[in-house]
N, C-alpha and C positions, 0 to 999 in steps of 0.2 A: 418234211419240206423239199420240194422238187427244185433244186438248183439248175438253173440253165448255162451250159459250157459257155464258154467264149465264142467258140467257131459258130454255135447255134444261134447266138446273138448276132453274130456278123451276119450269118445267114439271113436270118430275118431281115436286117435292115438293107440288106442289097435285093432281095426279092424283086423290090419294084423300084428300078432304078429312077423314074420320073420322082416318085413320092416314098421315099423310105418308110413312112410310117401312116401308111392310108387304112382309113378306117375299115376297108374292106378287109385287109391284110390282117389287121389287127384282129378284128372279129373271126377269122378264120383261124389264126393261131390260137387264140383264145380258147375256142371251141375244141381245138384239137388237144391243146395242153389239160383242159379240163376233163376231156375223155379220157386221157392215159393218169389223171391226177390221184387216182385210188392206187395202194400199195398192191393189190391183187392184180390189178389191171398191167400194173408196170412188171411183177413178177411173169405175167400171161406173157407179155411181149418179150422178155428175156428169154424164155422159153421157147416161144416160139421161134425167136431168132437164132437160137442155140441148136435145137431140135431139126433131125431131118424129118420131115411130114408128121409132125404132131399132130394128133386127134386129139378129141375131148378128154376121152378116157386117159390118154398120157398126161395129161396136163393137170386135170384133178387128181390123179394120183401123185403127181410130182407136188402140188401144192398141198397135198391132204384136206382138200376142200370137197364139200358136197358136189356132186356133177351139177344139180341145179344152179348153185352159186356160179360155178365157171360158167355154165351156158349162158347165164345172165350177163355177166361181166364181158363175155365174148360177143354178145350181141350188141350191148352199148358201143364196142369197137368196131364192128360189124356197120353199125347204123351210121356212124361218123366216117366210115370210109378210111379206117385205119387198117384194118385185116381183111381179107377175103377167105372165104371157104370153098374147097373144091369136094365132090365127091370122087374116092378113089376106092370103087368095090363097096364095102360096108363101112368106109370110113370117110369122117368130114374131116380133112385137113387144112390147116389154118396157115396164112401166109402173110407177112405186113406187106401192105402194099402202097403206104404213105412214106414217100420219102424224107420228108421233116422228121417224121416219127422214128424211121428206121436208123436215121441220123443220130436222133436222139439215143436209141437204144444202143446203137454202137458205144456211144460215150459213156452211158451207164455201165456196161459191159468192160468198158476199157479198152474199146477198140480191138476185142479178141476175135 
């Protein structure tokens, strides 16, 4: 079960000062949390946050999962605007681009 740390709940409530719980914001954050709600995706995000220029082969080796499985999970994260991929020579390198999710991963990792 994924617990949302206190400061992220505060971030959610303060993100729209005129309407702290607008339907639009609730839907947006629910979609993001659903996208990261799988244990493999959370592990991927923790690795992406920790590594310098992690590529798919680095990620599937670290998680001991088949490459197609990792690619499918990365595709879900990309489709939801959570990560981006850049091609560096022969490698596709991933980074977290969503500030809310980046903050969530910092909390999970203990702000390391």
